[in-house]
N, C-alpha and C positions, 0 to 999 in steps of 0.2 A: 895501589890501582894506576896511578896517576903513569904507569908507562904502556898498558892496553894505553888510555888516553893520544900517549905520544904514538904511536904506533901511524902510519899515511901510510899506511897501502899502495899508493903505483913507486911508494919505494921500496918494494921488495926486488928480488933480481925473480925471477920466474918459476923455479923452484920452494921457493920460500911464499912464494905466494901461493901458491897452488898448499902449499902445504899449512899457508894461514888456513885458505879456506870450507881446507877436510875440519878445521876448528869449527868457524865462522855458520857451518851447516848443522855443524853438531849442538852449537850452541845455539841454532833460528837464529842467526842475523843479514833478516832478510833485505838491507839496508847494503848492509858491506859485501851480501853476496851480489848484489846487482852489480857495484859500484868495481868488484874485482872482474865479474864476464869484461863488464869495458873495457877494464884496462890491457887483459889481458887479448881484448880483440884487437884495438892498441896495437897494440906488439907484433900483434898479425898471424896469431895463434888461431888453426884451423876451424872453427861453429865445433867440430863435431869431434875438435880433442879438448874443448875443453870440456865438452857435455862428459866425455873419458876418466878425460883421468884430472878436475877436478872437481865431476855433482855426484855422475854413478863412481865413479872410489870413495868417494866423503862418503855416499848417503849407504853405504856395502856394511859400511861401517856400523851405521847410526843404526842398517839392520841386524848384523854380526848381535850386539849390543840390550838391540830392544827383543833378541828370541832368546837370547841368554838373562835375560828379567836387572838390567843394569839400567835400561833407561826403560820409560816407562811410557803411555798412549804419548802424553801432553806434549810429552820433549820429542815424543818426532812430529808430530802433528805442526812443531813449529819447526823442526830440522825438515819438514819437504816444505813444507812452507814460501820454509829460505829458498830452494833448489827451482820452488816454482818463478820465482822474483826472478831465476835464471833464466829460466828457461826459457820465458815470457818474452824477453831479447836472444834465444838459441833457433828458439822454431823458426822464428818466417826466415832467419839464414838456413839454417840446415833442409830447408824446404830447398832451397835455391840451389845448398849444393848436393842435392842429392848422396842422403847422410844414409849411411845404414842400414836399412832397416829388419831389425829387430822382430817387427810383428803386430799382429793390433789385435788386439779385446777386446771383447763388451762385457763390461757386468752389470751389474746393477742386483738387490737383494730381492731376496719373491714377494711377491704375489701374499700381505696380509701380514707382512713384516717391514716394520717403520726405522730399523738401525744401521745406522748404515758408517757414523766410524773408522767400524774394520773393513767396512765398503773401500771410504778413500786414503784407507789408507795403501791398499795396494794396491788401486790404481800410482795414488803416488808416486808411491817405490816405486811401478812400473814402469810408468813415466819416469821415473828416474832412470830406472836401467834402459832406457832409449825404446819403448812401447809405443806404439799411440795408441793410445785407451779410449775407448767413444763407453760414456761412467750413462747410465741411464736410469741410475736412484735409488730410488723407494720400491715396495709396492706393487711389480713387476708382476701383469699376467702371464702366459707364455708370447701370448702378438706379440708383442714390444722383445722379449728377446727374439720370437725369430724376424722379427721387421730389423726391425738393426744388423742383423746376422748380413740379410739380406744384401741390406744398404751399403754393408760398410767391408763383406765380404771377408769381415776378418776372425781367422782360423781363432783365439781362445774362446771361448765362452767363459764369464767366471761368476757364480753365482752364491750368494751371503747367505744369508736366516740368520736366524737371535735367538726364536724363539723354539721350543722341540716341538710345536704347533707347524710352523713354518717349516719347517724343511720336509714335512715328504714331497709337498711340490715340488722341490728342484726333480723332485721323476717322473710329476709331469710333465715338466720341462722335455727331459729325454727321452721319452717316450713318445711323445706326441713330436721330438726328432727321426726318434724310430720311424715312427709312422710314414712322417711325409722326407722320408729316402734323404732328408739332410744331416743323419749320426757320423756319419763316418767323414763327411768332411768338418764337423771341425775336433780341439781338444775341449774338454768339457773340464772342468776345474770349481769347485767345493769351496765350501768353507767357512768359519762361524761359529762360536764357543763352541752346542750343543754337539755339535759334527768329532765326530770319527775317520778311520781308517775305516771302517767295516762295513760303514755310512756310504758313506764313500764309494764303493766296492759293492753292495747290497741294490743302488742304487745302478748303476753304468758309467758312475764317470771317472774320469782318467787318472786323476788326482785328489786326495783329499787333502788342504793345506791349511798348515794349522794357523799360518800370521803370516805377516807380510811373506815378512826379506825369503817363506820359506816359497811360499806365492815364486818369485820372483823368478827362483834356482829354479824351482819346478817347467816353471813355463821356459826359461828357455832352453834346456836341456828336453822340452817334449818339442817343440821347433824345431832345436835342430834332426834329432830323431826323426822326424817327421821328415825334412829337409832333404834328409838322407836317401827316407826309404820312395822318396822324388824321382 
């Protein structure tokens, strides 16, 4: 282990440093990620390039290994926390430089349900992919979703449920959106352990996402299709 302790990030060239950041993200090394982000900024890197080339591409590997069962929830949460440490530095800078925006998402667990690990994972991975995420937490009645959508003008609504008893509430939210004539203004994505593709279709969601990695891929695809149509 002695070698690892002698690794001095500032002595690595840009390519090596980005490579090292991918490894550090994978291992959930928060302080190292923050340090490396600052080193790249000092070297004149654009915030958006650090976000995409170092952080997002690193989290993509984490997402794939999570999907394939190589990594598990605790490790992914650690990686996501490391990513957050980097994002905390980049966020204000990205706002100043007007970085390209992927889109925005309102996400929350539905009424009656207080599970949030999967939802938190999706929030972090979506942020990691460059989306603005408004996480409204757990146990949300329909009003919470609609108010936040109106306030943020987010294109995407994400709903999560972990109980078979709370799943049907997703349909209540979608039906209310239809009643109010705003259903077509938003992409609705649903997820959670007891859900499946059929359920997503039956309640009128645009997509069912089985995990956080799929949620990111799906969101990117649906936002791109929507922008083309517009």
